[in-house]
C-alpha positions as CSV (number, residue, x, y, z in Angstrom):
1,M,39.3,-10.2,-27.0
2,P,39.6,-13.8,-28.1
3,T,36.2,-13.9,-29.9
4,P,33.5,-11.3,-30.8
5,L,31.1,-13.1,-28.5
6,S,33.3,-12.8,-25.3
7,H,31.7,-11.2,-22.3
8,A,34.6,-10.0,-20.1
9,L,33.4,-8.9,-16.7
10,P,33.8,-5.1,-16.2
11,H,35.6,-3.8,-13.2
12,C,32.3,-2.7,-11.6
13,F,31.3,-6.4,-11.4
14,F,34.0,-6.8,-8.7
15,D,33.0,-3.7,-6.7
16,R,30.6,-5.6,-4.4
17,D,30.6,-7.2,-1.0
18,A,33.3,-9.9,-0.8
19,Q,30.8,-12.7,0.0
20,V,28.5,-11.7,-2.7
21,L,31.4,-11.5,-5.2
22,A,32.7,-14.9,-4.0
23,Q,29.4,-16.5,-5.0
24,A,29.0,-14.5,-8.2
25,L,32.4,-15.6,-9.4
26,L,31.4,-19.3,-9.3
27,G,30.7,-20.5,-12.9
28,K,32.7,-17.6,-14.4
29,V,35.7,-18.4,-16.6
30,I,39.3,-17.1,-16.1
31,R,41.2,-16.8,-19.4
32,H,44.9,-16.2,-19.6
33,R,46.8,-16.1,-22.8
34,Q,50.1,-18.0,-22.9
35,G,51.8,-18.0,-26.3
36,P,49.2,-18.9,-29.0
37,Y,46.7,-20.3,-26.5
38,W,44.0,-19.0,-24.2
39,L,44.2,-21.2,-21.1
40,S,40.8,-21.2,-19.4
41,A,39.2,-22.5,-16.3
42,R,35.7,-22.3,-14.8
43,V,35.7,-21.1,-11.1
44,I,34.3,-23.7,-8.8
45,E,35.5,-22.7,-5.3
46,T,36.2,-19.3,-3.8
47,E,36.8,-17.7,-0.3
48,A,35.9,-14.3,0.9
49,Y,38.2,-12.2,3.1
50,Y,37.6,-8.9,4.9
51,L,39.9,-6.3,6.4
52,A,38.3,-6.6,9.9
53,E,38.8,-10.3,10.3
54,K,42.1,-12.0,11.4
55,G,42.3,-14.5,8.5
56,S,42.9,-11.9,5.9
57,H,46.2,-10.5,4.7
58,A,44.8,-7.0,4.8
59,S,44.2,-7.3,8.6
60,L,48.0,-7.1,8.9
61,G,47.9,-3.6,7.6
62,Y,48.7,-1.7,4.4
63,T,52.0,-2.4,2.7
64,E,53.1,-1.8,-0.8
65,K,52.9,-5.6,-1.4
66,R,49.3,-5.6,-0.2
67,R,48.4,-2.4,-2.0
68,A,46.0,-4.1,-4.5
69,L,43.8,-5.2,-1.6
70,F,43.1,-1.6,-0.7
71,L,42.3,-0.4,-4.2
72,G,38.9,-0.6,-6.0
73,G,37.2,-3.8,-6.9
74,G,38.8,-5.8,-9.7
75,H,42.5,-5.4,-8.9
76,I,44.6,-8.5,-8.8
77,Y,46.4,-9.5,-5.7
78,M,48.8,-12.5,-5.9
79,Y,51.0,-14.0,-3.2
80,Y,53.0,-17.2,-2.6
81,A,51.4,-20.0,-0.6
82,R,53.3,-23.1,0.2
83,G,55.8,-22.3,-2.6
84,G,53.1,-21.7,-5.2
85,D,51.2,-18.7,-6.7
86,S,47.7,-17.7,-5.5
87,L,45.2,-15.5,-7.2
88,N,42.9,-13.0,-5.5
89,F,40.6,-10.2,-6.7
90,S,39.9,-7.1,-4.7
91,A,36.2,-6.5,-3.7
92,E,34.2,-3.6,-2.5
93,G,35.8,-1.7,0.4
94,P,39.5,-1.4,1.4
95,G,41.1,-4.6,2.4
96,N,38.3,-6.9,1.2
97,A,39.0,-9.6,-1.5
98,V,38.1,-13.0,-2.9
99,L,40.6,-15.9,-3.2
100,I,40.1,-18.1,-6.2
101,K,40.5,-21.5,-4.5
102,S,40.0,-23.9,-7.3
103,A,38.6,-24.3,-10.9
104,Y,37.9,-26.8,-13.6
105,P,39.4,-26.7,-17.1
106,W,37.2,-25.0,-19.6
107,L,37.1,-26.0,-23.3
108,D,35.3,-24.1,-26.1
109,A,36.0,-22.5,-29.4
110,T,38.5,-20.2,-27.8
111,S,40.2,-22.7,-25.5
112,D,40.6,-26.1,-27.3
113,E,42.3,-29.3,-26.6
114,N,45.7,-27.7,-27.4
115,A,45.1,-25.2,-24.6
116,L,44.3,-28.0,-22.3
117,A,47.5,-29.8,-23.3
118,Q,49.5,-26.6,-22.5
119,M,47.8,-26.5,-19.1
120,Q,48.9,-30.1,-18.4
121,L,52.4,-29.2,-19.5
122,N,52.4,-26.3,-17.1
123,N,51.2,-28.4,-14.2
124,P,52.4,-32.1,-14.3
125,D,52.1,-34.4,-11.4
126,A,54.9,-35.4,-9.0
127,R,56.1,-38.0,-11.5
128,G,56.2,-35.5,-14.4
129,L,53.1,-37.0,-16.0
130,P,50.0,-35.1,-17.2
131,R,47.4,-34.6,-14.5
132,P,43.9,-35.6,-15.3
133,P,41.8,-32.6,-16.2
134,E,39.6,-32.9,-13.0
135,R,42.7,-32.5,-10.8
136,L,44.5,-29.9,-12.9
137,C,43.1,-26.8,-11.1
138,A,42.0,-28.5,-7.8
139,G,43.7,-26.0,-5.5
140,Q,44.8,-22.4,-5.5
141,T,48.4,-23.0,-6.4
142,L,47.5,-25.8,-8.9
143,L,45.1,-23.4,-10.6
144,C,47.8,-20.7,-11.0
145,R,50.3,-23.2,-12.2
146,A,48.0,-24.7,-14.8
147,L,47.0,-21.2,-16.1
148,G,50.6,-19.9,-16.1
149,L,49.7,-17.1,-13.6
150,K,52.7,-15.7,-11.7
151,V,53.0,-13.3,-8.8
152,R,55.8,-11.3,-10.4
153,Q,53.7,-10.7,-13.6
154,W,50.2,-10.0,-12.2
155,D,50.4,-8.9,-8.6
156,G,48.9,-5.3,-8.2
157,K,47.7,-5.2,-11.8
158,Q,44.3,-4.9,-13.4
159,F,42.8,-7.1,-16.1
160,D,44.0,-6.9,-19.6
161,P,41.5,-8.0,-22.3
162,Q,44.4,-9.1,-24.5
163,T,46.1,-11.2,-21.8
164,L,44.0,-11.9,-18.7
165,F,40.3,-11.4,-17.9
166,V,37.3,-13.2,-16.4
167,E,34.4,-14.0,-18.7
168,D,30.7,-14.7,-18.2
169,C,30.1,-17.7,-20.3
170,A,26.4,-18.0,-19.1
171,Q,27.1,-21.0,-16.9
172,A,24.3,-21.3,-14.2
173,V,25.2,-22.3,-10.7
174,P,21.9,-23.4,-9.2
175,R,23.3,-24.7,-5.9
176,V,26.1,-23.2,-3.9
177,I,27.7,-24.8,-0.8
178,Q,28.7,-22.4,2.0
179,T,31.2,-23.6,4.6
180,T,34.3,-22.6,6.5
181,R,37.5,-21.6,4.8
182,L,40.5,-23.9,4.6
183,G,44.0,-23.5,6.0
184,I,43.1,-20.7,8.5
185,P,45.2,-21.0,11.7
186,H,43.5,-21.5,15.0
187,G,42.4,-18.2,16.5
188,R,42.3,-16.3,13.2
189,D,38.5,-16.5,12.6
190,E,38.7,-20.0,11.2
191,H,35.1,-20.6,12.1
192,L,33.7,-18.0,9.6
193,P,31.7,-19.6,6.8
194,Y,33.3,-17.6,3.9
195,R,34.0,-20.5,1.5
196,F,31.7,-21.1,-1.4
197,V,31.6,-24.1,-3.7
198,D,29.7,-24.9,-6.9
199,A,27.7,-27.9,-5.7
200,E,27.9,-29.6,-9.1
201,Y,31.7,-29.6,-8.9
202,A,32.2,-30.2,-5.2
203,R,34.1,-33.4,-5.7
204,F,36.7,-31.5,-7.8
205,C,37.5,-28.7,-5.4
206,T,40.3,-28.4,-2.8
207,R,38.3,-30.4,-0.2
208,N,34.8,-31.7,-0.9
209,P,32.4,-30.1,1.6
210,L,29.9,-32.9,0.8
211,R,32.3,-35.7,1.7
212,R,31.1,-38.5,4.1
213,G,30.7,-37.3,7.7
214,Q,29.8,-33.7,6.9
215,V,26.4,-32.6,8.2
216,E,24.2,-30.1,6.4
217,G,23.3,-27.2,8.8
218,H,26.4,-27.9,10.9
219,D,29.4,-28.3,8.6
220,Y,27.9,-26.6,5.5
221,W,24.8,-24.9,4.2
222,V,23.1,-25.2,0.8
223,L,22.2,-21.9,-1.0
224,E,19.7,-22.6,-3.7
225,Q,20.2,-20.5,-6.9
226,G,23.2,-19.0,-5.2
227,H,23.5,-16.1,-7.7
C-alpha cells in the first residue's frame, strides 16, 4: 500500500447491484503505480450494465475475452473503444458491471505534482501539449491513457495493492445526477438511465448532464446524498 492510512476497497465492496455500485464508486480514487509514481484519479462518472440488457457486452454471451464479466464482483474487464482502453469492474451477478466513464486527477501525499505531470505526459492533447488537469480524465479512454492502464496488462485480472486498487479517501458525494448512458446504439436499450455523475464535477465529465437545454425530471434526475 502506498501509505499506512490507505483504505483500499475490498472485493466484497464490488459485489453489489451494478447501479448501486456505480453510485458508490463516485468519489472513490483509482490508484495505479507507474514507475516511481502513484497516478490517481477521483471517479466522477460511471455507467451500470446488466447481462439482460442489450447495451452490455455480456449480453452477447460468454467468451474467454468477456470472462471477467461473469466472475465475482471486483474483477477487471478492459476493452478497446474507439482505439483506446476502457476500464470496467464486475458487479454482483454474472454479466453485470460498471464502466468508469470519467474521473478527475487526485493529488495528495501519495500522488503529488510529479504524478500529475506523469499523467499529462501519458495523455497529451492533439498538438502534443499537456492537457489541463480538468480535461485529463474527461472520458473513458482519456482516463485510462492518463493513468497508464492497458487492456493487455489488466483485462481479466483482480486488484493488486502494490500496483492497482481503488481507495476510499472519504470524499462525500452529496448529490448524484442520474441520466441515460452515452454512445449506446439505437435499439440497444439506449433509454435506460444507468449513467451516474457526481453533480459537483458534472462540467468535467464526458458530457455535462446539467448543460443548457436539459430538463430535470425528463433528461436527468437528482439523487440527494446518492450514497
